N, CA, C and O atoms as a GROMACS GRO file, in nm:
protein
  276
    1MET      N    1   5.012  17.108   0.760
    1MET     CA    2   5.122  17.015   0.766
    1MET      C    3   5.112  16.922   0.647
    1MET      O    4   5.003  16.878   0.610
    2SER      N    5   5.223  16.891   0.587
    2SER     CA    6   5.222  16.797   0.475
    2SER      C    7   5.309  16.676   0.510
    2SER      O    8   5.409  16.687   0.580
    3LEU      N    9   5.268  16.562   0.459
    3LEU     CA   10   5.340  16.438   0.483
    3LEU      C   11   5.440  16.414   0.372
    3LEU      O   12   5.420  16.460   0.259
    4PRO      N   13   5.548  16.343   0.401
    4PRO     CA   14   5.646  16.314   0.295
    4PRO      C   15   5.581  16.238   0.181
    4PRO      O   16   5.506  16.143   0.203
    5LYS      N   17   5.609  16.279   0.059
    5LYS     CA   18   5.547  16.216  -0.057
    5LYS      C   19   5.606  16.078  -0.087
    5LYS      O   20   5.549  16.003  -0.165
    6GLU      N   21   5.721  16.044  -0.026
    6GLU     CA   22   5.784  15.916  -0.051
    6GLU      C   23   5.708  15.799   0.012
    6GLU      O   24   5.729  15.684  -0.027
    7ILE      N   25   5.619  15.827   0.107
    7ILE     CA   26   5.544  15.722   0.175
    7ILE      C   27   5.397  15.738   0.145
    7ILE      O   28   5.341  15.847   0.162
    8ASN      N   29   5.333  15.631   0.101
    8ASN     CA   30   5.190  15.634   0.075
    8ASN      C   31   5.117  15.589   0.201
    8ASN      O   32   5.099  15.469   0.223
    9TYR      N   33   5.076  15.683   0.285
    9TYR     CA   34   5.012  15.651   0.412
    9TYR      C   35   4.872  15.592   0.394
    9TYR      O   36   4.823  15.524   0.484
   10SER      N   37   4.809  15.615   0.281
   10SER     CA   38   4.672  15.566   0.261
   10SER      C   39   4.666  15.414   0.250
   10SER      O   40   4.558  15.358   0.270
   11LYS      N   41   4.774  15.347   0.219
   11LYS     CA   42   4.774  15.202   0.201
   11LYS      C   43   4.824  15.129   0.325
   11LYS      O   44   4.835  15.006   0.323
   12THR      N   45   4.854  15.200   0.432
   12THR     CA   46   4.905  15.137   0.553
   12THR      C   47   4.787  15.092   0.638
   12THR      O   48   4.725  15.174   0.706
   13SER      N   49   4.756  14.960   0.636
   13SER     CA   50   4.645  14.910   0.715
   13SER      C   51   4.693  14.846   0.844
   13SER      O   52   4.622  14.850   0.944
   14SER      N   53   4.812  14.788   0.844
   14SER     CA   54   4.870  14.732   0.965
   14SER      C   55   5.021  14.731   0.951
   14SER      O   56   5.075  14.743   0.841
   15LEU      N   57   5.087  14.716   1.063
   15LEU     CA   58   5.233  14.713   1.061
   15LEU      C   59   5.281  14.575   1.018
   15LEU      O   60   5.219  14.474   1.052
   16PRO      N   61   5.392  14.570   0.944
   16PRO     CA   62   5.445  14.440   0.902
   16PRO      C   63   5.494  14.359   1.022
   16PRO      O   64   5.524  14.416   1.128
   17LYS      N   65   5.504  14.227   1.006
   17LYS     CA   66   5.557  14.141   1.111
   17LYS      C   67   5.699  14.184   1.144
   17LYS      O   68   5.776  14.224   1.056
   18GLY      N   69   5.734  14.176   1.272
   18GLY     CA   70   5.868  14.214   1.315
   18GLY      C   71   5.882  14.363   1.345
   18GLY      O   72   5.989  14.408   1.387
   19THR      N   73   5.776  14.438   1.322
   19THR     CA   74   5.779  14.582   1.349
   19THR      C   75   5.742  14.607   1.494
   19THR      O   76   5.651  14.544   1.547
   20SER      N   77   5.811  14.698   1.555
   20SER     CA   78   5.778  14.733   1.693
   20SER      C   79   5.717  14.873   1.697
   20SER      O   80   5.741  14.955   1.608
   21THR      N   81   5.640  14.898   1.799
   21THR     CA   82   5.579  15.029   1.816
   21THR      C   83   5.642  15.099   1.935
   21THR      O   84   5.698  15.035   2.024
   22LEU      N   85   5.634  15.229   1.934
   22LEU     CA   86   5.691  15.310   2.041
   22LEU      C   87   5.587  15.412   2.082
   22LEU      O   88   5.538  15.490   1.999
   23SER      N   89   5.553  15.413   2.209
   23SER     CA   90   5.462  15.514   2.261
   23SER      C   91   5.545  15.623   2.327
   23SER      O   92   5.646  15.596   2.392
   24CYS      N   93   5.503  15.746   2.308
   24CYS     CA   94   5.575  15.856   2.371
   24CYS      C   95   5.477  15.965   2.412
   24CYS      O   96   5.367  15.976   2.356
   25VAL      N   97   5.517  16.044   2.508
   25VAL     CA   98   5.440  16.158   2.555
   25VAL      C   99   5.516  16.282   2.513
   25VAL      O  100   5.635  16.296   2.540
   26VAL      N  101   5.446  16.374   2.447
   26VAL     CA  102   5.509  16.496   2.398
   26VAL      C  103   5.436  16.614   2.459
   26VAL      O  104   5.315  16.626   2.446
   27SER      N  105   5.510  16.701   2.524
   27SER     CA  106   5.452  16.822   2.584
   27SER      C  107   5.455  16.937   2.484
   27SER      O  108   5.536  16.935   2.391
   28PRO      N  109   5.369  17.035   2.502
   28PRO     CA  110   5.373  17.150   2.411
   28PRO      C  111   5.510  17.218   2.412
   28PRO      O  112   5.574  17.230   2.516
   29ALA      N  113   5.554  17.260   2.296
   29ALA     CA  114   5.685  17.324   2.282
   29ALA      C  115   5.678  17.474   2.304
   29ALA      O  116   5.780  17.538   2.327
   30ASN      N  117   5.559  17.531   2.297
   30ASN     CA  118   5.548  17.676   2.301
   30ASN      C  119   5.473  17.728   2.426
   30ASN      O  120   5.417  17.837   2.423
   31GLY      N  121   5.472  17.650   2.534
   31GLY     CA  122   5.411  17.700   2.656
   31GLY      C  123   5.345  17.591   2.736
   31GLY      O  124   5.345  17.474   2.698
   32ALA      N  125   5.288  17.631   2.849
   32ALA     CA  126   5.220  17.536   2.936
   32ALA      C  127   5.076  17.577   2.962
   32ALA      O  128   4.996  17.497   3.010
   33SER      N  129   5.042  17.701   2.932
   33SER     CA  130   4.908  17.753   2.952
   33SER      C  131   4.867  17.828   2.827
   33SER      O  132   4.944  17.909   2.775
   34PHE      N  133   4.746  17.803   2.779
   34PHE     CA  134   4.703  17.862   2.652
   34PHE      C  135   4.564  17.921   2.666
   34PHE      O  136   4.480  17.870   2.740
   35GLY      N  137   4.541  18.028   2.594
   35GLY     CA  138   4.412  18.094   2.594
   35GLY      C  139   4.336  18.064   2.467
   35GLY      O  140   4.381  17.990   2.380
   36GLU      N  141   4.219  18.124   2.458
   36GLU     CA  142   4.132  18.104   2.343
   36GLU      C  143   4.203  18.145   2.214
   36GLU      O  144   4.268  18.249   2.209
   37SER      N  145   4.191  18.064   2.112
   37SER     CA  146   4.246  18.087   1.978
   37SER      C  147   4.398  18.081   1.970
   37SER      O  148   4.455  18.117   1.867
   38GLN      N  149   4.465  18.038   2.075
   38GLN     CA  150   4.611  18.024   2.068
   38GLN      C  151   4.646  17.888   2.009
   38GLN      O  152   4.577  17.789   2.032
   39GLN      N  153   4.753  17.884   1.932
   39GLN     CA  154   4.800  17.759   1.874
   39GLN      C  155   4.892  17.687   1.973
   39GLN      O  156   4.971  17.750   2.043
   40ILE      N  157   4.879  17.556   1.978
   40ILE     CA  158   4.965  17.473   2.060
   40ILE      C  159   5.054  17.394   1.964
   40ILE      O  160   5.005  17.326   1.875
   41GLN      N  161   5.185  17.405   1.983
   41GLN     CA  162   5.280  17.340   1.894
   41GLN      C  163   5.353  17.228   1.966
   41GLN      O  164   5.387  17.240   2.084
   42PHE      N  165   5.375  17.119   1.894
   42PHE     CA  166   5.446  17.003   1.947
   42PHE      C  167   5.565  16.973   1.858
   42PHE      O  168   5.554  16.980   1.735
   43ASN      N  169   5.678  16.939   1.917
   43ASN     CA  170   5.794  16.890   1.843
   43ASN      C  171   5.792  16.738   1.856
   43ASN      O  172   5.823  16.684   1.962
   44LEU      N  173   5.757  16.671   1.747
   44LEU     CA  174   5.748  16.525   1.749
   44LEU      C  175   5.886  16.464   1.731
   44LEU      O  176   5.967  16.515   1.653
   45PRO      N  177   5.913  16.354   1.802
   45PRO     CA  178   6.045  16.290   1.789
   45PRO      C  179   6.064  16.236   1.647
   45PRO      O  180   5.968  16.197   1.582
   46SER      N  181   6.187  16.235   1.602
   46SER     CA  182   6.215  16.187   1.465
   46SER      C  183   6.297  16.058   1.470
   46SER      O  184   6.403  16.048   1.408
   47ARG      N  185   6.247  15.961   1.544
   47ARG     CA  186   6.318  15.834   1.559
   47ARG      C  187   6.281  15.733   1.451
   47ARG      O  188   6.361  15.645   1.420
   48SER      N  189   6.164  15.746   1.393
   48SER     CA  190   6.118  15.646   1.297
   48SER      C  191   6.002  15.704   1.216
   48SER      O  192   5.986  15.826   1.211
   49TYR      N  193   5.922  15.618   1.154
   49TYR     CA  194   5.807  15.664   1.077
   49TYR      C  195   5.691  15.694   1.170
   49TYR      O  196   5.676  15.632   1.275
   50LEU      N  197   5.610  15.787   1.130
   50LEU     CA  198   5.492  15.826   1.206
   50LEU      C  199   5.368  15.782   1.129
   50LEU      O  200   5.354  15.814   1.011
   51VAL      N  201   5.280  15.710   1.195
   51VAL     CA  202   5.154  15.667   1.134
   51VAL      C  203   5.046  15.762   1.188
   51VAL      O  204   5.005  15.749   1.303
   52PRO      N  205   5.000  15.858   1.105
   52PRO     CA  206   4.906  15.960   1.153
   52PRO      C  207   4.780  15.903   1.217
   52PRO      O  208   4.729  15.961   1.313
   53GLU      N  209   4.728  15.791   1.167
   53GLU     CA  210   4.606  15.734   1.223
   53GLU      C  211   4.625  15.683   1.365
   53GLU      O  212   4.527  15.662   1.437
   54SER      N  213   4.749  15.663   1.407
   54SER     CA  214   4.775  15.609   1.540
   54SER      C  215   4.787  15.718   1.646
   54SER      O  216   4.800  15.687   1.765
   55MET      N  217   4.784  15.842   1.606
   55MET     CA  218   4.803  15.953   1.700
   55MET      C  219   4.672  15.995   1.765
   55MET      O  220   4.566  15.986   1.704
   56TYR      N  221   4.681  16.040   1.888
   56TYR     CA  222   4.566  16.099   1.954
   56TYR      C  223   4.616  16.207   2.050
   56TYR      O  224   4.734  16.210   2.085
   57LEU      N  225   4.526  16.292   2.090
   57LEU     CA  226   4.557  16.404   2.179
   57LEU      C  227   4.472  16.390   2.304
   57LEU      O  228   4.349  16.381   2.296
   58ARG      N  229   4.536  16.388   2.418
   58ARG     CA  230   4.466  16.382   2.547
   58ARG      C  231   4.504  16.509   2.622
   58ARG      O  232   4.620  16.550   2.623
   59TYR      N  233   4.407  16.571   2.686
   59TYR     CA  234   4.432  16.698   2.751
   59TYR      C  235   4.341  16.719   2.870
   59TYR      O  236   4.240  16.650   2.887
   60LYS      N  237   4.379  16.815   2.953
   60LYS     CA  238   4.297  16.859   3.065
   60LYS      C  239   4.266  17.006   3.043
   60LYS      O  240   4.349  17.082   2.994
   61ILE      N  241   4.144  17.046   3.078
   61ILE     CA  242   4.103  17.185   3.064
   61ILE      C  243   4.074  17.241   3.202
   61ILE      O  244   3.998  17.182   3.279
   62ASN      N  245   4.134  17.354   3.232
   62ASN     CA  246   4.104  17.428   3.354
   62ASN      C  247   4.042  17.560   3.315
   62ASN      O  248   4.103  17.639   3.243
   63PHE      N  249   3.919  17.585   3.364
   63PHE     CA  250   3.851  17.710   3.335
   63PHE      C  251   3.885  17.812   3.442
   63PHE      O  252   3.873  17.784   3.562
   64ALA      N  253   3.927  17.928   3.400
   64ALA     CA  254   3.956  18.037   3.492
   64ALA      C  255   3.851  18.145   3.469
   64ALA      O  256   3.862  18.223   3.375
   65GLY      N  257   3.750  18.150   3.553
   65GLY     CA  258   3.645  18.248   3.535
   65GLY      C  259   3.508  18.183   3.529
   65GLY      O  260   3.490  18.070   3.574
   66VAL      N  261   3.414  18.255   3.474
   66VAL     CA  262   3.275  18.210   3.468
   66VAL      C  263   3.250  18.140   3.336
   66VAL      O  264   3.285  18.192   3.230
   67LEU      N  265   3.190  18.023   3.343
   67LEU     CA  266   3.152  17.950   3.223
   67LEU      C  267   3.012  17.990   3.184
   67LEU      O  268   2.918  17.972   3.262
   68ARG      N  269   2.995  18.044   3.064
   68ARG     CA  270   2.863  18.088   3.016
   68ARG      C  271   2.811  17.990   2.915
   68ARG      O  272   2.884  17.948   2.825
   69MET      N  273   2.685  17.954   2.928
   69MET     CA  274   2.624  17.860   2.833
   69MET      C  275   2.506  17.924   2.764
   69MET      O  276   2.442  17.861   2.680
   0.00000   0.00000   0.00000
């Protein structure tokens, strides 16, 4: 993935005064259940600028079968 070259994300240390933030939950666009080595794709909303450092991924894992260590 490449970021737009018009914005220098490396110099963004904090949001300017008067700026608001928006939290959102995005579900996978290409399925609900994934196996080993499958890619999970997300369609991110295009309402405003995205600050990559502010993103995180939270997930649940369900094992189907025997877990080998």
